N, C-alpha and C positions, 0 to 999 in steps of 0.2 A: 052191813052198810051198803047203800046203793052207790054205784060208780058215778063219779062226777067227771065232767069234761071241762077243759079250760081253753080259752082263747087268750093269747098273750102277746105282748110286745116286748122285744129286747132292744137295747140300744148299745152302741159302742161306748158312749159317754153321754153326758147331758147334751142334748141337741145334736147328737151325732147321727151316725147311720142307724136306721130303724129296720126291724124285721118283725113280721107278724106271723104267728102260727097257731095251731090248735093241737091238743093232745088229750089223752085219757090219763096221763100221769105227769103232772106239772113238775114236781121236784126232779123226777128222773130225766125228763126232757131238758130242763134247764141245765142240769148237771152235764148232760151230753153236749150241749152247746159250749159250756164252760171248758170241758175237757177236749173239745174239738174231735169228738168221736166220729162224726160224719164230716167228710171233707166237702165243704160246699160254701155257700155265701157267708154264713155266720163265722165259719172258721177263717175264711179268707180275709174278712174285714174286721175281725175281732169283736163281733157283736154278741155279747154274752151277759149283759146286765139286764135283769128282769125289772122293767119299769112300770108295767101295767099288766093286769090279768083280770079276767072275768070268768066265773064258774057257771056251768049250766048242767042240765040234767040229761041231755041227749047228745050223741055224737053228731047227729044231723044238725042240731041247733048250733053247736060249736063251729061246725064247718061253715054253716051259712053266715054266722057272725064274723068269722075270719074273713070270708070273701067280701062281706060288707065293709069291714074296716080296711082291708087291703085296697079297696077302690077309693077310699077317702084321700083327699089331698094331705100333704104333710102338716099343714097348719091345724087341721082338724085332729090328726093323730096326736100332735103335741098338746092340744087342748084336752084331749081325752086323758093323756098321761098326767098332765099337771092337775087335773081335777082330783085324781086319786093320789098322786105322788109329786107334789110341787117341788121337792128337792131332788127328784130323779134318783132316789136311793135305790140300791139293789135289793129288791124285795125277796130274793131267793132266801136270804137269811131269816125271813119271817115265816116261811113255809114250814109246816109241821112235817118234817121229813124223818 
């Protein structure tokens, strides 16, 4: 199987603090956020609920999309989340890990 890359948004809670990132292993990366493996922004602010993600074919494409979304204002990010996940459910449980 070809490798897939993901751009994702985590939230501390519905309408809470947001974090955008990209990875080549979404289940592992979200688990790392949940377990506070890396001491940084998400660990400090309890940002570990996967509320949006988008899969892509290339690392470069995922990186470019992450940079694009990070530049968006908060309202646009919330619209993006709610288009996919209006209830702000934690999508981590829906990943095939």
